[in-house]
C-alpha positions as CSV (number, residue, x, y, z in Angstrom):
1,X,-21.6,142.7,-117.8
2,X,-25.1,140.8,-116.1
3,X,-25.4,137.1,-116.6
4,X,-28.5,137.8,-117.9
5,X,-27.5,140.1,-120.7
6,X,-28.4,138.7,-124.0
7,X,-26.4,138.3,-126.6
8,X,-27.3,140.0,-129.9
9,X,-25.7,139.4,-134.2
10,X,-26.0,142.1,-136.0
11,X,-25.2,141.1,-139.8
12,X,-24.1,143.4,-142.3
13,X,-22.6,146.5,-140.1
14,X,-21.4,149.4,-141.5
15,X,-22.0,153.5,-141.3
16,X,-25.6,153.1,-142.2
17,X,-28.3,151.0,-140.7
18,X,-26.4,148.0,-139.3
19,X,-24.0,150.5,-137.3
20,X,-26.9,152.2,-136.3
21,X,-28.6,148.9,-134.7
22,X,-25.2,147.9,-132.8
23,X,-25.1,150.9,-131.5
24,X,-29.1,150.7,-130.2
25,X,-28.5,147.4,-129.4
26,X,-25.2,147.7,-127.1
27,X,-27.1,150.8,-125.4
28,X,-30.0,148.5,-124.5
29,X,-27.8,146.2,-123.0
30,X,-27.5,143.5,-125.1
31,X,-23.7,142.0,-125.8
32,X,-23.5,142.7,-129.4
33,X,-21.4,141.0,-132.3
34,X,-20.5,142.7,-135.2
35,X,-20.9,141.0,-138.7
36,X,-19.6,142.3,-142.1
37,X,-17.6,140.6,-145.0
38,X,-14.1,142.9,-144.1
39,X,-13.6,142.4,-140.5
40,X,-11.0,145.1,-140.8
41,X,-13.9,147.8,-141.3
42,X,-15.4,146.7,-137.9
43,X,-12.8,148.4,-135.5
44,X,-14.6,151.5,-134.9
45,X,-18.0,149.8,-134.2
46,X,-16.5,147.2,-132.1
47,X,-15.0,150.1,-129.9
48,X,-18.3,152.2,-130.0
49,X,-20.0,149.0,-128.4
50,X,-17.4,146.9,-127.0
51,X,-18.8,144.2,-129.3
52,X,-17.1,141.2,-131.2
53,X,-16.0,141.4,-134.6
54,X,-16.8,138.6,-136.7
55,X,-16.1,137.9,-140.1
56,X,-19.0,136.8,-142.3
57,X,-20.1,136.6,-146.0
58,X,-23.7,136.7,-145.9
59,X,-23.7,135.0,-149.6
60,X,-21.6,131.6,-148.3
61,X,-23.1,129.4,-145.7
62,X,-20.2,128.2,-144.7
63,X,-19.0,131.5,-143.5
64,X,-22.2,132.1,-141.9
65,X,-21.6,129.0,-139.7
66,X,-18.3,129.8,-139.1
67,X,-19.1,133.4,-138.3
68,X,-22.1,132.1,-135.9
69,X,-20.1,129.5,-133.9
70,X,-17.5,132.0,-133.3
71,X,-19.9,134.4,-131.5
72,X,-21.4,131.1,-129.8
73,X,-17.9,130.2,-128.5
74,X,-16.8,133.8,-127.2
75,X,-20.5,135.0,-126.0
76,X,-22.7,132.3,-125.6
77,X,-26.0,131.5,-127.4
78,X,-27.3,133.7,-129.8
79,X,-30.7,135.5,-128.7
80,X,-31.4,137.9,-131.3
81,X,-30.2,138.7,-134.8
82,X,-30.4,142.0,-137.3
83,X,-30.3,141.2,-140.4
84,X,-29.0,143.9,-142.5
85,X,-28.0,142.6,-146.0
86,X,-29.0,143.2,-149.4
87,X,-27.7,143.1,-152.5
88,X,-28.4,142.9,-156.5
89,X,-27.5,144.8,-159.5
90,X,-29.8,147.3,-160.4
91,X,-31.5,148.0,-163.9
92,X,-34.3,146.9,-166.1
93,X,-34.1,143.5,-167.7
94,X,-32.1,144.6,-170.7
95,X,-29.3,146.0,-168.3
96,X,-28.7,143.1,-165.6
97,X,-27.3,139.5,-166.2
98,X,-28.4,136.5,-164.5
99,X,-25.1,137.3,-162.0
100,X,-27.3,140.1,-160.6
101,X,-30.0,138.1,-159.9
102,X,-28.1,135.0,-158.4
103,X,-26.7,137.9,-155.9
104,X,-29.9,138.9,-154.9
105,X,-31.4,135.7,-153.9
106,X,-28.0,134.8,-152.6
107,X,-27.5,137.7,-150.2
108,X,-31.3,138.8,-149.4
109,X,-32.8,135.1,-149.2
110,X,-30.2,132.2,-149.7
111,X,-27.8,134.0,-146.6
112,X,-31.0,134.2,-144.4
113,X,-32.6,130.8,-145.1
114,X,-28.8,129.6,-143.8
115,X,-28.7,131.7,-140.7
116,X,-32.4,130.9,-139.6
117,X,-31.8,127.2,-140.6
118,X,-28.8,127.4,-138.1
119,X,-30.2,129.6,-135.0
120,X,-34.4,129.8,-135.3
121,X,-35.0,126.3,-134.2
122,X,-32.6,126.8,-131.3
123,X,-34.4,129.8,-130.3
124,X,-37.8,128.0,-130.3
125,X,-36.6,125.4,-128.2
126,X,-35.7,127.9,-125.6
127,X,-38.8,129.8,-126.3
128,X,-37.4,133.0,-126.5
129,X,-35.4,134.9,-129.6
130,X,-35.8,137.1,-132.2
131,X,-34.9,137.8,-135.8
132,X,-35.2,141.0,-137.3
133,X,-34.8,141.5,-141.4
134,X,-34.0,144.8,-143.1
135,X,-36.5,144.6,-146.3
136,X,-37.3,147.3,-149.0
137,X,-40.0,148.4,-151.1
138,X,-39.1,146.3,-153.7
139,X,-40.3,143.4,-151.8
140,X,-43.8,144.7,-152.8
141,X,-43.5,145.8,-156.1
142,X,-41.5,145.5,-158.7
143,X,-40.0,148.1,-161.4
144,X,-37.9,147.6,-164.0
145,X,-34.8,148.9,-162.5
146,X,-35.3,146.8,-159.7
147,X,-35.9,143.8,-162.4
148,X,-33.1,141.6,-160.2
149,X,-33.4,143.2,-156.8
150,X,-37.1,143.1,-156.4
151,X,-37.0,139.3,-157.0
152,X,-34.3,138.6,-154.2
153,X,-36.2,141.0,-151.5
154,X,-39.6,139.2,-152.4
155,X,-38.4,135.9,-152.1
156,X,-36.9,137.2,-148.8
157,X,-40.2,138.4,-147.5
158,X,-41.7,135.1,-148.2
159,X,-39.2,133.5,-146.3
160,X,-39.5,135.8,-143.4
161,X,-43.4,135.5,-143.2
162,X,-42.7,131.9,-143.0
163,X,-40.3,132.2,-140.4
164,X,-42.8,134.0,-138.8
165,X,-46.0,132.2,-139.3
166,X,-43.8,128.8,-137.9
167,X,-42.2,130.3,-134.9
168,X,-44.0,132.8,-133.6
169,X,-46.2,130.6,-131.7
170,X,-42.5,129.1,-130.1
171,X,-41.6,132.4,-128.9
172,X,-39.6,133.5,-131.6
173,X,-40.4,137.0,-132.9
174,X,-39.5,137.5,-136.5
175,X,-40.1,140.9,-138.1
176,X,-39.6,142.8,-141.4
177,X,-38.7,146.2,-141.5
178,X,-39.5,147.5,-144.9
179,X,-36.8,150.7,-146.2
180,X,-38.9,153.0,-148.1
181,X,-36.2,155.4,-149.5
182,X,-32.6,156.3,-149.4
183,X,-30.6,155.7,-146.5
184,X,-28.6,158.4,-145.0
185,X,-25.1,157.7,-145.7
186,X,-21.9,159.2,-146.5
187,X,-22.1,157.7,-150.3
188,X,-25.6,158.9,-150.6
189,X,-25.2,162.2,-149.8
190,X,-22.0,162.7,-152.2
191,X,-24.2,161.6,-155.1
192,X,-27.3,163.8,-154.1
193,X,-25.2,166.8,-152.5
194,X,-28.4,168.9,-152.6
195,X,-31.1,167.0,-150.9
196,X,-32.1,167.7,-147.5
197,X,-31.4,165.5,-144.7
198,X,-34.9,164.7,-143.8
199,X,-35.1,163.0,-147.2
200,X,-33.2,160.3,-145.9
201,X,-34.1,157.1,-144.0
202,X,-32.6,157.8,-140.8
203,X,-30.2,155.1,-139.8
204,X,-31.3,156.1,-135.6
205,X,-34.9,155.9,-136.6
206,X,-34.3,152.6,-138.1
207,X,-32.8,151.5,-135.1
208,X,-35.6,153.0,-132.7
209,X,-37.6,150.8,-135.1
210,X,-35.8,148.0,-134.4
211,X,-35.6,148.4,-130.6
212,X,-39.4,149.1,-130.5
213,X,-39.9,145.4,-132.5
214,X,-37.6,144.1,-129.9
215,X,-39.6,145.2,-126.7
216,X,-43.2,144.3,-127.7
217,X,-45.5,142.5,-125.8
218,X,-46.2,139.0,-126.6
219,X,-49.7,140.1,-127.2
220,X,-49.1,142.8,-129.4
221,X,-46.6,141.8,-132.2
222,X,-45.8,143.5,-135.4
223,X,-44.9,141.4,-138.6
224,X,-44.3,144.1,-141.1
225,X,-43.6,147.6,-140.2
226,X,-42.2,150.1,-143.0
227,X,-40.6,153.3,-142.7
228,X,-39.9,156.4,-144.8
229,X,-38.9,160.1,-145.1
230,X,-41.9,162.0,-144.1
231,X,-41.6,163.7,-147.6
232,X,-41.3,160.4,-149.4
233,X,-43.8,159.7,-152.6
234,X,-45.6,156.6,-151.7
């Protein structure tokens, strides 16, 4: 591996967007660290990408700190982060409790804040780095069934925008990918067996969008990019 190879950390690796992002980063020449709450589930992705598997609970700042420290000790400084985590119960106000709101905020915003606090200033000091965040349409519009989730995602979008405005001038590309649709996963296919593949968000298409953002010229950076299936109503 070239000594000039950049290190990337993907937080939230699984069979959908996170796994696709990790594979694409490895194909693009990055050394990849793969983070998830259950590190045992990362063995397949680590084997595919030659990456480092790291245990990280995105709702716990101490776990985020420990995971980042492990990556730095084993790979070196982190140039790129893909924050692909999201949580929060679904339902209207009468069906969700305060714990759903707390989960949405802790997962989408508090964890991102802790990670950014730890890594982004160092990126800015180097004058180079990237933070790609997986967002959702719920960050732009709240509906009854996203009462808790939308609040967390809207806060995440505001945080991302604040980071982009502060650190873009210092060479850190902060970008948000808005996911508008159901992601193509085994679990969603099982719940929606008669839905054609083209109606799902493609994980590989998400990885293409991520790679596009990471390879933009500094004279034409994108902050917010929305992706959806071509048949999605929007």
